C-alpha positions as CSV (number, residue, x, y, z in Angstrom):
1,M,0.0,0.0,0.0
2,N,2.9,2.4,0.6
3,V,4.0,1.9,-3.0
4,L,0.5,2.9,-4.2
5,R,0.4,5.8,-1.8
6,Y,3.7,7.2,-3.2
7,L,2.5,6.8,-6.8
8,I,-0.7,8.6,-6.1
9,Q,1.2,11.3,-4.3
10,K,3.6,11.7,-7.2
11,E,0.6,12.0,-9.6
12,F,-1.0,14.8,-7.6
13,I,2.3,16.7,-7.4
14,Q,2.5,16.5,-11.2
15,I,-1.1,17.6,-11.6
16,I,-0.6,20.6,-9.2
17,R,2.4,21.7,-11.2
18,N,0.5,21.5,-14.4
19,K,-0.9,25.1,-14.7
20,A,-3.2,24.3,-17.6
21,L,-5.1,21.5,-15.7
22,L,-6.9,23.7,-13.1
23,P,-8.7,25.8,-15.8
24,M,-9.6,22.6,-17.6
25,M,-11.2,21.2,-14.4
26,T,-13.2,24.4,-13.5
27,I,-13.6,27.0,-16.3
28,L,-13.7,24.7,-19.3
29,P,-16.6,22.5,-18.1
30,I,-18.7,25.5,-17.2
31,V,-18.1,27.2,-20.6
32,Q,-18.8,24.1,-22.5
33,L,-22.0,23.4,-20.5
34,L,-23.3,27.0,-21.0
35,L,-22.5,27.0,-24.8
36,L,-23.6,23.5,-25.7
37,S,-26.7,23.4,-23.6
38,N,-28.0,26.5,-25.3
39,A,-26.6,26.0,-28.8
40,A,-27.1,22.2,-29.2
41,S,-30.9,22.5,-29.3
42,N,-33.4,20.6,-31.4
43,D,-36.1,23.1,-30.7
44,V,-37.5,24.7,-33.8
45,K,-38.5,28.3,-32.9
46,N,-38.5,30.1,-36.2
47,V,-40.2,28.6,-39.2
48,N,-40.2,30.8,-42.2
49,L,-43.6,30.8,-43.9
50,V,-45.0,32.2,-47.2
51,L,-48.8,32.7,-47.2
52,I,-50.9,32.5,-50.3
53,D,-54.5,33.5,-49.6
54,K,-56.6,33.1,-52.8
55,D,-59.9,33.2,-51.0
56,R,-59.6,36.6,-49.2
57,S,-62.6,35.9,-47.0
58,Q,-63.4,36.5,-43.4
59,T,-62.7,32.8,-42.5
60,S,-59.3,32.8,-44.4
61,R,-58.4,36.0,-42.6
62,L,-59.1,34.4,-39.2
63,L,-56.8,31.5,-40.1
64,R,-54.1,33.9,-41.3
65,N,-54.4,35.9,-38.0
66,K,-54.1,32.7,-36.0
67,I,-50.9,31.8,-37.8
68,E,-49.4,35.3,-37.6
69,A,-50.0,35.3,-33.8
70,A,-48.1,32.0,-33.4
71,N,-44.5,32.6,-32.0
72,E,-43.1,29.7,-34.0
73,F,-43.6,31.3,-37.4
74,S,-42.1,34.2,-39.3
75,I,-44.1,35.4,-42.3
76,V,-41.6,35.9,-45.1
77,S,-44.1,37.1,-47.7
78,Y,-47.7,37.2,-48.7
79,A,-47.8,35.8,-52.2
80,T,-50.7,35.7,-54.6
81,N,-49.8,32.4,-56.4
82,N,-47.3,29.5,-56.4
83,S,-45.1,31.2,-59.0
84,E,-44.4,34.0,-56.5
85,A,-43.8,31.7,-53.6
86,M,-41.5,29.0,-55.2
87,P,-38.5,31.3,-55.4
88,Y,-38.5,31.6,-51.6
89,L,-38.3,27.8,-51.3
90,Q,-35.6,27.5,-54.0
91,A,-33.5,30.3,-52.3
92,N,-33.9,28.5,-48.9
93,E,-35.6,31.6,-47.5
94,A,-38.8,29.8,-46.7
95,D,-39.5,26.5,-44.9
96,I,-43.2,26.2,-45.8
97,V,-45.6,27.7,-48.3
98,L,-49.3,27.6,-47.2
99,E,-51.9,28.1,-49.9
100,I,-55.5,28.8,-49.0
101,P,-57.6,28.0,-52.1
102,N,-60.4,29.8,-53.7
103,D,-63.9,29.1,-52.2
104,F,-62.3,28.1,-48.9
105,E,-65.0,29.7,-46.8
106,R,-67.8,28.6,-49.1
107,E,-66.7,24.9,-49.1
108,Y,-66.2,25.0,-45.3
109,F,-69.7,26.1,-44.5
110,R,-71.2,23.8,-47.0
111,G,-69.9,20.9,-44.8
112,E,-67.3,20.0,-47.3
113,A,-63.6,19.6,-46.4
114,P,-61.5,22.3,-48.2
115,D,-58.0,21.4,-49.0
116,L,-55.0,23.5,-47.8
117,Q,-51.8,23.0,-49.8
118,L,-48.5,22.9,-47.9
119,L,-45.3,23.0,-49.8
120,V,-42.5,22.0,-47.4
121,N,-38.8,22.6,-47.8
122,A,-37.5,19.2,-46.7
123,I,-33.7,19.9,-47.0
124,N,-33.7,20.4,-43.3
125,G,-35.9,17.4,-42.4
126,Q,-36.4,18.4,-38.8
127,Q,-37.4,22.0,-39.5
128,A,-39.9,20.7,-42.1
129,T,-41.4,18.0,-39.9
130,V,-41.7,20.2,-36.8
131,G,-43.0,23.2,-38.8
132,F,-45.6,20.9,-40.5
133,G,-46.6,19.7,-37.0
134,Y,-47.0,23.3,-35.8
135,L,-49.2,24.2,-38.7
136,N,-51.4,21.1,-38.2
137,R,-51.9,22.1,-34.6
138,I,-52.9,25.6,-35.5
139,I,-55.3,24.5,-38.2
140,A,-56.8,21.9,-35.8
141,G,-57.3,24.6,-33.2
142,F,-58.8,27.0,-35.8
143,N,-61.2,24.2,-36.9
144,G,-62.3,23.7,-33.3
145,D,-62.8,27.5,-32.8
146,I,-65.1,27.7,-35.9
147,L,-67.1,24.7,-34.9
148,E,-67.6,26.0,-31.3
149,N,-68.9,29.3,-32.7
150,G,-72.6,28.9,-32.5
151,S,-73.5,31.4,-35.3
152,M,-71.1,29.7,-37.7
153,A,-72.0,26.2,-36.7
154,Q,-75.6,26.9,-37.6
155,M,-74.6,27.6,-41.1
156,S,-73.4,24.0,-41.5
157,Q,-75.9,21.3,-40.6
158,T,-73.1,18.7,-40.9
159,A,-70.9,20.4,-38.3
160,P,-70.6,18.4,-35.0
161,R,-72.3,20.0,-32.0
162,A,-69.9,18.4,-29.4
163,M,-66.2,17.9,-29.5
164,I,-63.9,15.5,-27.6
165,Q,-61.5,17.4,-25.4
166,I,-58.0,16.0,-24.8
167,A,-56.1,17.1,-21.7
168,S,-52.4,16.3,-21.7
169,R,-49.7,16.5,-19.0
170,N,-45.9,16.5,-19.6
171,W,-44.1,14.4,-17.0
172,Y,-40.5,14.9,-15.9
173,N,-40.0,18.1,-17.9
174,P,-43.4,19.8,-17.7
175,E,-42.2,23.1,-19.2
176,L,-40.5,21.3,-22.1
177,K,-37.3,23.2,-21.5
178,Y,-34.7,21.7,-23.9
179,T,-31.8,22.9,-21.6
180,H,-33.2,20.6,-18.9
181,F,-32.9,17.7,-21.3
182,M,-29.5,18.6,-22.7
183,A,-27.6,19.8,-19.6
184,P,-27.5,16.4,-17.8
185,G,-26.3,14.7,-21.0
186,I,-23.7,17.3,-21.8
187,L,-22.6,17.2,-18.1
188,A,-21.9,13.5,-18.4
189,E,-20.2,13.9,-21.8
190,I,-17.8,16.6,-20.5
191,T,-16.9,14.6,-17.4
192,A,-16.2,11.4,-19.4
193,L,-14.4,13.0,-22.4
194,L,-12.1,15.3,-20.4
195,T,-10.9,12.3,-18.3
196,I,-10.3,10.2,-21.4
197,V,-8.2,12.9,-23.1
198,L,-6.2,13.7,-19.9
199,T,-5.3,10.0,-19.2
200,A,-4.6,9.3,-22.8
201,M,-1.9,11.9,-22.7
202,N,-0.6,11.0,-19.2
203,V,1.8,8.0,-19.8
204,V,2.9,9.3,-23.1
205,R,3.9,12.6,-21.5
206,E,6.0,10.9,-18.9
207,R,7.6,8.8,-21.7
208,E,8.5,12.0,-23.6
209,L,9.9,13.7,-20.5
210,G,11.9,10.5,-19.6
211,T,10.5,10.3,-16.1
212,I,8.9,6.9,-16.8
213,E,12.4,5.3,-17.1
214,Q,12.8,5.9,-13.4
215,I,9.6,4.0,-12.7
216,N,10.6,1.1,-15.0
217,V,13.7,0.3,-13.0
218,T,11.8,0.0,-9.7
219,P,10.0,-3.2,-8.5
220,I,6.6,-1.5,-8.9
221,K,4.1,-4.0,-10.3
222,K,2.1,-3.1,-13.4
223,W,-1.3,-3.1,-11.7
224,Q,0.1,-0.7,-9.0
225,F,1.4,1.7,-11.8
226,I,-2.0,1.7,-13.6
227,L,-4.0,2.1,-10.3
228,G,-1.6,4.9,-9.2
229,K,-2.5,6.7,-12.5
230,L,-6.2,5.9,-12.3
231,I,-7.1,7.1,-8.8
232,P,-5.9,10.8,-9.0
233,F,-7.8,11.2,-12.3
234,L,-10.8,9.5,-10.9
235,I,-10.8,12.2,-8.2
236,L,-10.4,14.9,-10.8
237,G,-13.3,13.5,-12.8
238,L,-15.5,13.7,-9.7
239,V,-14.4,17.3,-9.2
240,I,-15.4,18.1,-12.8
241,L,-18.8,16.4,-12.2
242,T,-19.4,18.4,-9.0
243,V,-18.6,21.7,-10.8
244,G,-20.9,20.7,-13.6
245,I,-23.8,19.8,-11.4
246,I,-23.5,23.1,-9.5
247,A,-23.2,25.1,-12.7
248,S,-26.3,23.3,-14.2
249,K,-28.4,24.0,-11.2
250,L,-27.3,27.7,-11.0
251,F,-27.6,28.6,-14.6
252,F,-30.3,26.2,-15.9
253,D,-32.1,25.2,-12.7
254,I,-32.1,21.6,-13.9
255,P,-34.4,19.4,-11.8
256,I,-32.7,17.1,-9.4
257,R,-35.4,14.6,-8.5
258,G,-33.2,11.5,-7.8
259,S,-30.3,10.8,-5.5
260,V,-27.2,12.8,-6.3
261,T,-25.3,10.1,-4.3
262,L,-26.5,7.5,-6.9
263,V,-25.2,9.7,-9.7
264,F,-21.8,10.0,-8.1
265,G,-21.8,6.2,-7.3
266,Y,-22.4,5.4,-10.9
267,A,-19.9,8.1,-12.0
268,I,-17.1,6.4,-10.1
269,V,-17.8,3.1,-12.0
270,N,-18.1,4.9,-15.3
271,L,-14.9,7.0,-14.7
272,V,-13.0,3.8,-13.9
273,A,-14.1,2.4,-17.2
274,V,-13.2,5.5,-19.3
275,L,-9.9,6.1,-17.4
276,G,-8.9,2.5,-18.2
277,F,-9.7,3.2,-21.8
278,G,-7.6,6.3,-21.8
279,L,-4.7,4.5,-20.2
280,L,-5.0,1.8,-22.8
281,I,-4.7,4.4,-25.6
282,S,-1.7,5.9,-23.7
283,N,0.1,2.6,-23.5
284,F,0.1,2.2,-27.3
285,A,0.7,5.8,-28.4
286,E,4.3,7.0,-28.9
287,T,3.7,10.7,-28.7
288,Q,1.1,13.0,-27.1
289,Q,0.0,14.2,-30.5
290,Q,-0.7,10.6,-31.5
291,A,-2.5,9.9,-28.3
292,I,-4.8,12.9,-28.9
293,F,-5.6,11.8,-32.4
294,V,-6.5,8.3,-31.3
295,A,-8.5,9.6,-28.4
296,F,-10.5,12.0,-30.6
297,F,-11.1,9.2,-33.1
298,F,-13.0,7.2,-30.4
299,V,-14.4,10.4,-28.8
300,L,-16.2,11.3,-32.0
301,I,-17.7,7.8,-32.2
302,F,-18.8,7.9,-28.6
303,I,-20.4,11.3,-29.0
304,L,-22.3,10.4,-32.2
305,M,-23.5,7.1,-30.8
306,C,-24.3,8.0,-27.2
307,G,-27.9,9.3,-27.6
308,L,-27.0,12.9,-26.7
309,F,-28.3,14.4,-30.0
310,T,-30.0,11.4,-31.7
311,P,-32.1,9.0,-29.7
312,I,-30.6,5.5,-29.6
313,E,-34.0,4.0,-30.3
314,S,-34.0,5.9,-33.7
315,M,-30.7,4.3,-34.8
316,P,-30.6,1.2,-36.9
317,K,-30.6,-2.0,-34.9
318,W,-26.9,-2.8,-35.7
319,A,-26.0,0.7,-34.4
320,Q,-27.9,0.2,-31.2
321,Y,-25.8,-2.8,-30.4
322,F,-22.6,-0.7,-30.8
323,T,-23.9,1.6,-28.1
324,I,-23.5,-1.1,-25.5
325,P,-19.7,-0.8,-25.2
326,N,-20.0,3.0,-25.2
327,P,-19.6,4.2,-21.6
328,L,-20.7,7.7,-22.6
329,A,-24.1,6.4,-23.7
330,H,-24.7,4.7,-20.3
331,F,-23.5,7.8,-18.4
332,I,-25.9,10.1,-20.2
333,S,-28.8,7.6,-19.7
334,V,-28.1,7.4,-16.0
335,S,-27.8,11.2,-15.5
336,R,-31.0,11.9,-17.3
337,K,-32.9,9.1,-15.6
338,V,-31.8,9.9,-12.0
339,L,-31.8,13.8,-12.3
340,M,-34.9,14.3,-14.4
341,K,-37.1,11.2,-13.5
342,G,-35.9,10.4,-10.0
343,S,-35.0,6.8,-11.0
344,G,-33.5,4.5,-8.4
345,L,-30.9,1.8,-8.5
346,A,-33.3,-0.8,-9.8
347,D,-34.0,1.4,-12.9
348,I,-30.4,1.8,-13.9
349,K,-29.1,-1.7,-12.9
350,M,-28.4,-2.6,-16.6
351,E,-26.2,0.5,-17.0
352,F,-24.3,-0.5,-13.9
353,I,-23.8,-4.0,-15.1
354,Y,-22.6,-3.0,-18.6
355,T,-20.3,-0.3,-17.2
356,I,-18.7,-2.7,-14.6
357,I,-17.9,-5.1,-17.4
358,L,-16.4,-2.3,-19.5
359,A,-14.3,-1.2,-16.5
360,L,-13.0,-4.7,-15.9
361,V,-12.2,-5.2,-19.6
362,F,-10.5,-1.8,-20.3
363,N,-8.4,-1.8,-17.1
364,S,-7.4,-5.4,-17.6
365,L,-6.2,-4.6,-21.1
366,A,-4.4,-1.4,-19.8
367,I,-2.5,-3.5,-17.2
368,W,-1.7,-6.2,-19.8
369,S,-0.6,-3.7,-22.4
370,Y,1.7,-1.7,-20.2
371,K,5.3,-2.7,-20.7
372,K,7.8,-1.7,-18.1
373,Q,10.7,-2.1,-20.5
374,Q,10.4,0.6,-23.1
């Protein structure tokens, strides 16, 4: 145990002497959290719309007013026909063209179903899909308002007299704040990725400085060397997580419905796994530059397949299997479940099992691949 204590002490001395490390542990996570939680948003708040009103009736004017009052839309132009509207789509200045046809009001009050034409710019599929959904919601609300208006309902004998009302409640994120969804995921991402990069550079840095030769001639066992490297960075990772949780609560007021202790308990297991992976990279890399390139190669894969931006359930089946050995995917899942939903240990037991297996595999490979004779 004395050998391990001296190794840990040596690592902390090197960490304290590294002037760039303290800002990376405190300032960098906060800046990334603030920028990414606000910028990396899938919310569609500004759908550019071109309106074509060929009917020019009181009813079509009511529909136009309802659309204009919606915060999600920006009216780019009021066109008179498709020829005027299409250049806006082609120039990517409009997302949707809505055409209200002739005789819209007359057909409506005859009990017929007038057709509204929507031309959607689907280059940005998400913008198109969400904008289409917004318009459908507005038109459905407009339809209900007209039918509930007694004077107008009397003009149509086929109009229904009673309507089914649907009441909905949003659980876990009732205000639908996207920052509440993103912040726990980005917090887990920053904690895991910073520790991977730092440990990937660690052994290589000592090799470049020549200090590792002094360790190689000592009777220190390989597992003691790896553990001596792992424990200090595990503590640093928990410090980064603590800073991130405090910043998330202060700046975004994220809900903390579950046990923070459970989050930290899982974080320890997850950090052991990612630190073992970082040390494994460091053992094979010859220079710090090479270690960074290899680390970022895997980091990009981890980020794209972790469920932070794209739901894992939406991925192809083969891709979903590749998320199992991704410690970042499990960390994000646990942080969202515990902080937002208040999940307990039983709800995240599979994440624990997968991560424990990854920790054993990565650290065993790190111990095996470390060669004392360089």
